[in-house]
N, C-alpha and C positions, 0 to 999 in steps of 0.2 A: 232215712236221714237222721243224723244224730241231733242231740239237743241243741248244740251250738248252731248247726245248720238251720234248724227250725226257728231259732230265735232270730237269726239274720233274715230269714224269709219273712217272718212276722214284722220285723222292723221295716223292711223294704215295702211290704204290702201297706203298712200303716202310712209310710211316707208318700207312696204313690196315691193312696186313697185321699190323703189330706190335700196334696197339691192338685189333684183332679177336682176336688170339691172347691178348692180355693179359686181355680181358674174358671170354674163353672159358675162362680159367684154365689155358691150356696152359703159361703161365709164372705164377709166383705172387709176390705181394708179398714183398720181402726176398730173393728168389732171386738167386744170382749166375749170370751167363750170359756166354758169350764171343761175340765177333763171329762166329766160325764157326758157333756154335750158332744165332745169329740168322739167318744165311744158310740153314741147314737148316730152320729154323722157317718162315721167310717164303717161301723159294724164290727169293729175289732175290740179286743179285750182292753181293760183298763191298764193291764201290765204293758201291753204293746204301746199304748198311748204314752204312758209314763217314760218308756224308753225312747220314744220318738221326740219328746219335748226338748231335750238338750240339743239334738241335731237341728231342730227348727230354730231354736234360739241362736245357735252358732251361725246359722245361715241368714239370720236376720229376718226370718219369715214370721216369727212371733216374738213377743217379749213378755216376761212376767212382771206385772205391776203389783207392788205390795198392796194387800187388802182388797184388790179388785180382781185378780186372776190373770188369765192369759189374754193378751191383746194381739190380734192379727196385725201384721205390718201396716203401718199408717203411711199413706202416700203423701209426702210433704216435699217442700222445695229441696231439702238436703238429700232425700232419697233419690229424687229425679236427677239432680246434678251428679251425685256419686255413681248412680247406675249408668248414666250416659258416659261419664268420664271413663268408667271401667270398660265399657264397650269400645270406646275409641282406642284406648291403650292396647287392648287385645286385637281388635279387628284390623287396625293399621298394620300390625306385624303379620297378622294372618293373611291379609290380602296380598302382601308382597310375596309371601311364600306360595300362595295359590297361583298368583300370576306366573311365577317361574316354573311351578311343578305340575299344575293341573293339566290333564290330557286335553287335547283339542276336542275330543268327544264330550268330556265333562263340561267344557266351556260352552260348546254349541248346544248342549242339552239345556243349560240354564238360559242361554239367549233365546232358544225356541220357546221355552215356557213363558218368558216375559213378552216376547213379540206376539205370541198367540193371544195373550190376555189383552195387550194393547190393541191388537187388530179387532178382537171381539168387542172391546169397549167402543172402538170407533164405529163399528158396523151396527151393533145392536144396543149400545148404551149400557149403563150400569144395571146390575141386578144383584140380588142377595147372593146368589150362587157364584157369580163372578167375583164379588168382593171377598167371599170366603176363600175361593181359589187363589185370589191375589194375595190374601193374607198368608196362606200356607206357603205360597211361592216366595213371599218376602222372607219369612222365617227360614225357609229351606236354603235360600242363598246365603244368608248370614251364617247359618250352621255349617254349611259346606266349607266356607272359608276357615272357620275355626277348627273343624274336624280334620282339615287337611294338614294341620300342624302335627297330628299324630301324637298328641300329648294329653294323656288322660287327666292329669291334674288340671290343665288349662280347660279342657272340655267340661269337666265337672264344675269348675268355678264359673265358667260361662253359662252352663245350664242353670245354676242357681240364680245368676244375674238375669237370665232370660225370663225366669218366673216373675221376678220383680218388674222387668220391662213389660211383660204382658199385663200385670196389674196396673202399671202406669198407663198402658194403652187403653185399658178398660175404663179407667177413671178420668183420663185426661184427653185422649184422642184415639180414634180408630182409623183404619184405612178407609172406612166407609166414606164415599164421596171424594176420595183422594186417590183412587186407583190410577188414574192417568199420570198425575205428577210423580207418584211413588214408583211406578213402573218406568217412567222416564229417567228418574234418578238412578234406578238400578241398572237400566240399560247403559247409561253413561259409564258406570263402573265396569260392567261386563264387556262393553266394547273396548275399553282401555285394556282389560285383561286379554281380550282377543288379539290385540296388537302386541301383547306382552310388554306393555308400558306400565311398569309398577308405580312409578311416580305419579302418573296421571290417575291410575286406579286408586291410589291412596288419597289424592286430592279430592276425587269425586266421591269416594266413600265417606271421607271426613265431612264434606259438605252435606251429604245425605243424612248422616247421623246428627249433625248439628242442627239441620232443619227440623228434624223430628224433636230434638231436645227443646228448641226454641218454641215450637208449637205447644209442647206440653207445659212449659214454664209460663207461657203467655195467658193460660187459662186461669 
């Protein structure tokens, strides 16, 4: 691998390491952290961290505060509103395309995942394992809508916003204790898609995202 390729790989490793630790809550929203601490956290070189910082700043995941250093993105009302607004703008368009273009098999697979979780919840009640599976199923459905657009620019922008959404989830609300309602909202969207009713799918998806936004703003 040439030097340029090695530099790109190091930057990607640094980015992946940082976001993994961020979502694992090894660093917390609003926390101040130094470049040296990031080196210790990620196990990467200071040079890789310095190259990483402009990307994290551009994506809004950190900001430089004069005389204080680097601050991890702070979860506030503006971030919540903007992140949810961004989701609605992208996902409304994405679900229309998905409704018209997704294969019957893809739709049925998503329906089965959700119905299996709802059935298990009804039969056995909530558990940590079920909630974890439900959360993964939640993210998987939304990602499927956006990825169906086949647009790498949109998918990358959505991925960055998804990191912020997960931070909001951790700080403001989680799927814990809400598996039933969330699966019900998802099934309303998927059943509209199954009927190839794009207007109903958009309405149900918008209601679902707005419900999540309102819960996070209410705390």
